[in-house]
C-alpha positions in Angstrom: 5.5 8.7 9.8 4.4 5.7 11.8 6.9 2.9 11.5 7.4 -0.6 13.3 10.1 -3.2 12.4 7.8 -6.1 13.5 7.0 -7.9 10.3 3.8 -9.4 11.8 2.3 -6.1 12.0 1.9 -6.1 8.1 -0.5 -8.7 7.0 0.4 -8.4 3.3 3.7 -8.9 1.7 4.9 -8.6 -1.9 8.2 -9.8 -3.3 9.5 -7.5 -6.0 12.3 -8.4 -8.7 14.3 -5.3 -9.4 14.6 -4.8 -13.1 17.6 -3.0 -14.6 15.1 -0.5 -16.0 14.3 0.5 -12.5 17.9 1.7 -12.0 19.3 5.4 -12.1 22.8 6.0 -13.5 24.3 5.4 -10.1 22.9 1.8 -10.1 20.4 2.5 -7.5 16.5 2.0 -7.8 15.4 5.5 -8.9 13.2 7.2 -6.4 10.2 7.4 -8.7 10.3 3.6 -9.0 9.4 3.1 -5.3 5.9 4.7 -5.9 5.3 2.0 -8.5 6.5 -0.7 -6.0 4.2 0.7 -3.4 1.4 0.8 -6.0 2.0 -2.9 -6.7 1.8 -3.6 -2.9 -1.6 -1.5 -2.4 -3.1 -3.6 -5.3 -2.0 -6.8 -3.7 -3.6 -5.6 -0.3 -6.8 -5.0 -2.1 -6.6 -8.4 -3.7 -6.1 -9.8 -0.4 -9.3 -8.4 0.9 -11.1 -9.9 -2.0 -12.1 -6.5 -3.5 -12.0 -5.7 -7.2 -9.3 -3.2 -8.1 -9.7 -2.8 -11.8 -13.6 -2.4 -12.0 -15.4 0.8 -11.5 -17.7 -1.6 -9.5 -15.1 -1.7 -6.8 -17.0 -4.1 -4.5 -18.4 -6.3 -7.1 -21.8 -5.0 -6.4 -23.9 -2.3 -8.4 -22.0 0.5 -6.7 -19.8 2.5 -8.6 -16.9 2.6 -6.0 -13.2 3.1 -6.3 -10.3 4.8 -4.7 -7.6 7.4 -5.5 -4.3 8.2 -3.9 -4.4 11.6 -2.5 -0.9 11.9 -0.8 2.2 9.8 -0.5 5.1 10.4 1.9 8.3 8.3 1.5 11.4 8.1 3.8 14.3 6.6 1.8 16.6 4.9 4.2 19.2 3.4 2.1 19.6 2.6 -1.7 18.3 -0.5 -3.4 20.6 -2.2 -5.9 19.8 -4.6 -8.8 21.0 -7.7 -7.1 19.0 -7.3 -3.9 15.8 -9.1 -3.3 13.0 -6.6 -2.2 9.9 -7.4 -0.2 7.2 -4.8 0.6 4.9 -5.2 3.8 1.7 -3.4 3.8 -1.1 -2.6 6.3 -4.0 -0.1 6.8 -2.9 2.3 9.8 -6.0 4.4 10.1 -9.6 4.6 8.6 -11.4 8.0 8.6 -14.9 8.8 7.3 -13.9 9.1 3.4 -10.3 8.1 3.5 -7.6 5.7 4.9 -4.1 5.8 5.6 -1.8 2.8 4.5 1.7 2.1 5.8 4.5 0.2 3.6 7.8 -0.8 4.4 10.2 -1.8 1.8 13.0 -4.2 2.8 16.1 -5.0 0.7 17.9 -8.1 1.8 15.9 -8.0 4.9 17.0 -4.6 5.7 14.8 -1.4 5.9 15.4 0.5 2.7 12.3 2.8 2.6 9.0 3.4 4.5 5.9 5.0 3.1 2.5 6.3 4.2 -0.3 6.9 1.6 -3.6 8.6 2.0 -6.4 6.9 0.0 -9.7 8.6 -0.7 -12.8 6.4 -1.3 -14.9 7.5 -4.4 -18.4 6.7 -5.4 -19.7 8.3 -8.7 -16.2 10.0 -9.0 -16.7 11.9 -5.7 -15.4 11.4 -2.2 -17.6 9.2 -0.1 -17.7 7.2 3.0 -15.5 4.2 3.2 -18.2 1.5 3.0 -18.8 -0.8 6.0 -17.8 -3.9 3.8 -14.6 -2.4 3.3 -14.0 -1.5 6.8 -15.0 -5.1 7.7 -12.7 -6.5 5.4 -9.7 -4.2 6.9 -10.8 -5.5 10.4 -10.6 -9.1 9.3 -7.4 -8.9 7.5 -5.4 -6.8 10.0 -4.0 -8.5 13.0 -3.4 -5.6 15.0 -5.9 -2.9 15.8 -6.6 -0.1 13.2 -7.3 3.4 14.3 -10.9 4.2 13.3 -12.2 0.7 13.1 
């Protein structure tokens, strides 16, 4: 799993308020909740691109485009507790023909608590399709560092 501590490597950040319902019986954020946190970060990333995330017309055009998560990897580095401020940093790591890979780091009190890589598949008419050029250009414009495949 690719990981860097340099925060500027991640162009999109999201602050999360840990809720009591996020906790397991030991008082830690439940492992499954991290996936919801990363989902929120992914949506914010797409909002930062100016792409619609809730419509089947994913690009605001007459194209029926969307995306689905095909794979998620999470490395849990340390537990997160209720009173800790949480920030998620997100970026696109690689763009392939029909998919792209996103990287996230979750910081609690400024310390690395988890890192994740997510493979996202682009869909048109509910079938895998080439990631559109407009999306590729939006990635390139937002990302400060080079993205493999762009």
